[in-house]
PyMOL commands that place a pseudoatom at each C-alpha (Angstrom):
pseudoatom trace, name=CA, resn=UNK, resi=1, chain=A, elem=C, hetatm=0, pos=[-5.154, -2.131, 7.053]
pseudoatom trace, name=CA, resn=UNK, resi=2, chain=A, elem=C, hetatm=0, pos=[-2.475, -4.187, 7.792]
pseudoatom trace, name=CA, resn=UNK, resi=3, chain=A, elem=C, hetatm=0, pos=[-0.603, -3.325, 4.894]
pseudoatom trace, name=CA, resn=UNK, resi=4, chain=A, elem=C, hetatm=0, pos=[-0.865, 0.494, 6.001]
pseudoatom trace, name=CA, resn=UNK, resi=5, chain=A, elem=C, hetatm=0, pos=[-0.333, 0.204, 9.729]
pseudoatom trace, name=CA, resn=UNK, resi=6, chain=A, elem=C, hetatm=0, pos=[2.659, -1.930, 8.466]
pseudoatom trace, name=CA, resn=UNK, resi=7, chain=A, elem=C, hetatm=0, pos=[4.560, 0.281, 6.077]
pseudoatom trace, name=CA, resn=UNK, resi=8, chain=A, elem=C, hetatm=0, pos=[4.021, 3.601, 8.408]
pseudoatom trace, name=CA, resn=UNK, resi=9, chain=A, elem=C, hetatm=0, pos=[5.425, 1.443, 11.548]
pseudoatom trace, name=CA, resn=UNK, resi=10, chain=A, elem=C, hetatm=0, pos=[8.243, 0.040, 9.662]
pseudoatom trace, name=CA, resn=UNK, resi=11, chain=A, elem=C, hetatm=0, pos=[8.404, 4.293, 7.884]
pseudoatom trace, name=CA, resn=UNK, resi=12, chain=A, elem=C, hetatm=0, pos=[8.977, 5.866, 11.630]
pseudoatom trace, name=CA, resn=UNK, resi=13, chain=A, elem=C, hetatm=0, pos=[11.391, 2.859, 12.270]
pseudoatom trace, name=CA, resn=UNK, resi=14, chain=A, elem=C, hetatm=0, pos=[13.108, 3.772, 8.836]
pseudoatom trace, name=CA, resn=UNK, resi=15, chain=A, elem=C, hetatm=0, pos=[13.608, 7.484, 9.770]
pseudoatom trace, name=CA, resn=UNK, resi=16, chain=A, elem=C, hetatm=0, pos=[14.572, 6.705, 13.547]
pseudoatom trace, name=CA, resn=UNK, resi=17, chain=A, elem=C, hetatm=0, pos=[18.021, 4.924, 12.252]
pseudoatom trace, name=CA, resn=UNK, resi=18, chain=A, elem=C, hetatm=0, pos=[18.281, 8.050, 10.375]
pseudoatom trace, name=CA, resn=UNK, resi=19, chain=A, elem=C, hetatm=0, pos=[17.148, 10.604, 12.906]
pseudoatom trace, name=CA, resn=UNK, resi=20, chain=A, elem=C, hetatm=0, pos=[19.484, 9.338, 15.076]
pseudoatom trace, name=CA, resn=UNK, resi=21, chain=A, elem=C, hetatm=0, pos=[22.890, 9.302, 13.457]
pseudoatom trace, name=CA, resn=UNK, resi=22, chain=A, elem=C, hetatm=0, pos=[23.230, 5.802, 13.759]
pseudoatom trace, name=CA, resn=UNK, resi=23, chain=A, elem=C, hetatm=0, pos=[23.819, 5.735, 9.249]
pseudoatom trace, name=CA, resn=UNK, resi=24, chain=A, elem=C, hetatm=0, pos=[26.916, 6.919, 9.890]
pseudoatom trace, name=CA, resn=UNK, resi=25, chain=A, elem=C, hetatm=0, pos=[28.359, 3.807, 13.118]
pseudoatom trace, name=CA, resn=UNK, resi=26, chain=A, elem=C, hetatm=0, pos=[26.574, 1.314, 10.523]
pseudoatom trace, name=CA, resn=UNK, resi=27, chain=A, elem=C, hetatm=0, pos=[28.030, 0.147, 7.856]
pseudoatom trace, name=CA, resn=UNK, resi=28, chain=A, elem=C, hetatm=0, pos=[25.622, -1.047, 5.319]
pseudoatom trace, name=CA, resn=UNK, resi=29, chain=A, elem=C, hetatm=0, pos=[24.612, -0.179, 1.829]
pseudoatom trace, name=CA, resn=UNK, resi=30, chain=A, elem=C, hetatm=0, pos=[21.923, 2.769, 2.723]
pseudoatom trace, name=CA, resn=UNK, resi=31, chain=A, elem=C, hetatm=0, pos=[20.498, 3.706, -1.135]
pseudoatom trace, name=CA, resn=UNK, resi=32, chain=A, elem=C, hetatm=0, pos=[19.984, -0.124, -1.795]
pseudoatom trace, name=CA, resn=UNK, resi=33, chain=A, elem=C, hetatm=0, pos=[18.073, -0.667, 1.664]
pseudoatom trace, name=CA, resn=UNK, resi=34, chain=A, elem=C, hetatm=0, pos=[15.922, 2.461, 0.425]
pseudoatom trace, name=CA, resn=UNK, resi=35, chain=A, elem=C, hetatm=0, pos=[15.632, 0.671, -2.722]
pseudoatom trace, name=CA, resn=UNK, resi=36, chain=A, elem=C, hetatm=0, pos=[14.769, -3.192, -1.270]
pseudoatom trace, name=CA, resn=UNK, resi=37, chain=A, elem=C, hetatm=0, pos=[12.361, -0.946, 1.014]
pseudoatom trace, name=CA, resn=UNK, resi=38, chain=A, elem=C, hetatm=0, pos=[9.866, 1.049, -1.477]
pseudoatom trace, name=CA, resn=UNK, resi=39, chain=A, elem=C, hetatm=0, pos=[9.608, -2.131, -3.477]
pseudoatom trace, name=CA, resn=UNK, resi=40, chain=A, elem=C, hetatm=0, pos=[8.818, -4.048, -0.910]
pseudoatom trace, name=CA, resn=UNK, resi=41, chain=A, elem=C, hetatm=0, pos=[5.584, -1.454, -0.016]
pseudoatom trace, name=CA, resn=UNK, resi=42, chain=A, elem=C, hetatm=0, pos=[5.121, -0.592, -3.579]
pseudoatom trace, name=CA, resn=UNK, resi=43, chain=A, elem=C, hetatm=0, pos=[4.312, -4.298, -4.011]
pseudoatom trace, name=CA, resn=UNK, resi=44, chain=A, elem=C, hetatm=0, pos=[2.201, -4.686, -0.693]
pseudoatom trace, name=CA, resn=UNK, resi=45, chain=A, elem=C, hetatm=0, pos=[0.050, -2.137, -2.038]
pseudoatom trace, name=CA, resn=UNK, resi=46, chain=A, elem=C, hetatm=0, pos=[-0.509, -2.740, -5.297]
pseudoatom trace, name=CA, resn=UNK, resi=47, chain=A, elem=C, hetatm=0, pos=[-1.604, -6.240, -3.995]
pseudoatom trace, name=CA, resn=UNK, resi=48, chain=A, elem=C, hetatm=0, pos=[-4.322, -4.597, -1.659]
pseudoatom trace, name=CA, resn=UNK, resi=49, chain=A, elem=C, hetatm=0, pos=[-4.954, -1.851, -4.613]
pseudoatom trace, name=CA, resn=UNK, resi=50, chain=A, elem=C, hetatm=0, pos=[-5.842, -5.254, -6.935]
pseudoatom trace, name=CA, resn=UNK, resi=51, chain=A, elem=C, hetatm=0, pos=[-8.180, -7.248, -3.760]
pseudoatom trace, name=CA, resn=UNK, resi=52, chain=A, elem=C, hetatm=0, pos=[-9.627, -3.496, -3.290]
pseudoatom trace, name=CA, resn=UNK, resi=53, chain=A, elem=C, hetatm=0, pos=[-10.707, -3.243, -6.725]
pseudoatom trace, name=CA, resn=UNK, resi=54, chain=A, elem=C, hetatm=0, pos=[-12.154, -6.150, -6.879]
pseudoatom trace, name=CA, resn=UNK, resi=55, chain=A, elem=C, hetatm=0, pos=[-13.864, -6.169, -3.713]
pseudoatom trace, name=CA, resn=UNK, resi=56, chain=A, elem=C, hetatm=0, pos=[-15.373, -2.878, -5.420]
pseudoatom trace, name=CA, resn=UNK, resi=57, chain=A, elem=C, hetatm=0, pos=[-16.713, -5.084, -8.287]
pseudoatom trace, name=CA, resn=UNK, resi=58, chain=A, elem=C, hetatm=0, pos=[-18.512, -6.867, -6.467]
pseudoatom trace, name=CA, resn=UNK, resi=59, chain=A, elem=C, hetatm=0, pos=[-20.865, -4.610, -5.397]
pseudoatom trace, name=CA, resn=UNK, resi=60, chain=A, elem=C, hetatm=0, pos=[-23.740, -5.678, -9.076]
pseudoatom trace, name=CA, resn=UNK, resi=61, chain=A, elem=C, hetatm=0, pos=[-22.514, -9.151, -7.780]
pseudoatom trace, name=CA, resn=UNK, resi=62, chain=A, elem=C, hetatm=0, pos=[-26.148, -10.999, -6.118]
pseudoatom trace, name=CA, resn=UNK, resi=63, chain=A, elem=C, hetatm=0, pos=[-25.533, -13.260, -3.051]
pseudoatom trace, name=CA, resn=UNK, resi=64, chain=A, elem=C, hetatm=0, pos=[-29.000, -16.204, -2.418]
pseudoatom trace, name=CA, resn=UNK, resi=65, chain=A, elem=C, hetatm=0, pos=[-30.698, -14.621, 0.541]
pseudoatom trace, name=CA, resn=UNK, resi=66, chain=A, elem=C, hetatm=0, pos=[-33.230, -16.826, 1.953]
pseudoatom trace, name=CA, resn=UNK, resi=67, chain=A, elem=C, hetatm=0, pos=[-36.195, -14.448, 1.637]
pseudoatom trace, name=CA, resn=UNK, resi=68, chain=A, elem=C, hetatm=0, pos=[-34.782, -12.072, -2.017]
pseudoatom trace, name=CA, resn=UNK, resi=69, chain=A, elem=C, hetatm=0, pos=[-32.225, -11.536, -3.258]
pseudoatom trace, name=CA, resn=UNK, resi=70, chain=A, elem=C, hetatm=0, pos=[-29.930, -8.560, -2.427]
pseudoatom trace, name=CA, resn=UNK, resi=71, chain=A, elem=C, hetatm=0, pos=[-26.823, -7.102, -3.729]
pseudoatom trace, name=CA, resn=UNK, resi=72, chain=A, elem=C, hetatm=0, pos=[-23.398, -8.223, -1.528]
pseudoatom trace, name=CA, resn=UNK, resi=73, chain=A, elem=C, hetatm=0, pos=[-22.185, -4.747, -1.085]
pseudoatom trace, name=CA, resn=UNK, resi=74, chain=A, elem=C, hetatm=0, pos=[-24.239, -2.182, 0.285]
pseudoatom trace, name=CA, resn=UNK, resi=75, chain=A, elem=C, hetatm=0, pos=[-24.375, 1.215, -0.819]
pseudoatom trace, name=CA, resn=UNK, resi=76, chain=A, elem=C, hetatm=0, pos=[-22.858, 3.154, 1.452]
pseudoatom trace, name=CA, resn=UNK, resi=77, chain=A, elem=C, hetatm=0, pos=[-20.298, -0.211, 1.662]
pseudoatom trace, name=CA, resn=UNK, resi=78, chain=A, elem=C, hetatm=0, pos=[-20.071, 0.724, -1.995]
pseudoatom trace, name=CA, resn=UNK, resi=79, chain=A, elem=C, hetatm=0, pos=[-18.804, 4.042, -1.481]
pseudoatom trace, name=CA, resn=UNK, resi=80, chain=A, elem=C, hetatm=0, pos=[-16.448, 3.127, 1.215]
pseudoatom trace, name=CA, resn=UNK, resi=81, chain=A, elem=C, hetatm=0, pos=[-14.682, 0.739, -0.657]
pseudoatom trace, name=CA, resn=UNK, resi=82, chain=A, elem=C, hetatm=0, pos=[-14.468, 3.107, -4.134]
pseudoatom trace, name=CA, resn=UNK, resi=83, chain=A, elem=C, hetatm=0, pos=[-13.442, 5.593, -1.921]
pseudoatom trace, name=CA, resn=UNK, resi=84, chain=A, elem=C, hetatm=0, pos=[-10.126, 2.994, -0.215]
pseudoatom trace, name=CA, resn=UNK, resi=85, chain=A, elem=C, hetatm=0, pos=[-9.421, 1.605, -3.819]
pseudoatom trace, name=CA, resn=UNK, resi=86, chain=A, elem=C, hetatm=0, pos=[-9.108, 5.178, -4.922]
pseudoatom trace, name=CA, resn=UNK, resi=87, chain=A, elem=C, hetatm=0, pos=[-6.414, 6.174, -2.294]
pseudoatom trace, name=CA, resn=UNK, resi=88, chain=A, elem=C, hetatm=0, pos=[-5.169, 2.832, -2.723]
pseudoatom trace, name=CA, resn=UNK, resi=89, chain=A, elem=C, hetatm=0, pos=[-4.275, 3.871, -6.126]
pseudoatom trace, name=CA, resn=UNK, resi=90, chain=A, elem=C, hetatm=0, pos=[-3.158, 7.166, -5.186]
pseudoatom trace, name=CA, resn=UNK, resi=91, chain=A, elem=C, hetatm=0, pos=[-0.499, 5.746, -2.254]
pseudoatom trace, name=CA, resn=UNK, resi=92, chain=A, elem=C, hetatm=0, pos=[0.654, 2.709, -4.705]
pseudoatom trace, name=CA, resn=UNK, resi=93, chain=A, elem=C, hetatm=0, pos=[1.031, 5.393, -7.372]
pseudoatom trace, name=CA, resn=UNK, resi=94, chain=A, elem=C, hetatm=0, pos=[3.432, 7.578, -4.308]
pseudoatom trace, name=CA, resn=UNK, resi=95, chain=A, elem=C, hetatm=0, pos=[5.471, 4.359, -3.473]
pseudoatom trace, name=CA, resn=UNK, resi=96, chain=A, elem=C, hetatm=0, pos=[5.433, 3.654, -7.627]
pseudoatom trace, name=CA, resn=UNK, resi=97, chain=A, elem=C, hetatm=0, pos=[7.741, 7.344, -8.361]
pseudoatom trace, name=CA, resn=UNK, resi=98, chain=A, elem=C, hetatm=0, pos=[9.700, 6.373, -4.168]
pseudoatom trace, name=CA, resn=UNK, resi=99, chain=A, elem=C, hetatm=0, pos=[10.411, 3.271, -5.649]
pseudoatom trace, name=CA, resn=UNK, resi=100, chain=A, elem=C, hetatm=0, pos=[11.682, 5.405, -8.945]
pseudoatom trace, name=CA, resn=UNK, resi=101, chain=A, elem=C, hetatm=0, pos=[13.705, 7.920, -7.299]
pseudoatom trace, name=CA, resn=UNK, resi=102, chain=A, elem=C, hetatm=0, pos=[15.479, 5.316, -5.131]
pseudoatom trace, name=CA, resn=UNK, resi=103, chain=A, elem=C, hetatm=0, pos=[15.940, 2.982, -7.421]
pseudoatom trace, name=CA, resn=UNK, resi=104, chain=A, elem=C, hetatm=0, pos=[17.985, 6.606, -9.531]
pseudoatom trace, name=CA, resn=UNK, resi=105, chain=A, elem=C, hetatm=0, pos=[19.643, 7.248, -6.488]
pseudoatom trace, name=CA, resn=UNK, resi=106, chain=A, elem=C, hetatm=0, pos=[20.469, 3.305, -6.188]
pseudoatom trace, name=CA, resn=UNK, resi=107, chain=A, elem=C, hetatm=0, pos=[22.179, 2.542, -9.605]
pseudoatom trace, name=CA, resn=UNK, resi=108, chain=A, elem=C, hetatm=0, pos=[23.278, 6.409, -10.882]
for i in range(1, 108): cmd.bond("trace and resi %d" % i, "trace and resi %d" % (i + 1))
show_as sticks, trace
zoom trace
């Protein structure tokens, strides 16, 4: 959740800078900044994807309970984790493609 909210806020800030026209007033390499932004977000989303996939793989792990052995994740939590893993993978792939395009713009 932290990764997605942070990426959303920074995307809005980045968009606001471009829409307000501040880009023409600040002397910076905007292609490199675009590449650095997409690289950073890609790395964070990839990490979130790996952690979510690892958490989902714990479905069959049983924890010691005083009454009986029960799965660490119930079926509802498992289904939510599977959906989150799929969406994290799709988002990581989209940011990976965007990273490749940003690299192409930055390095002609």
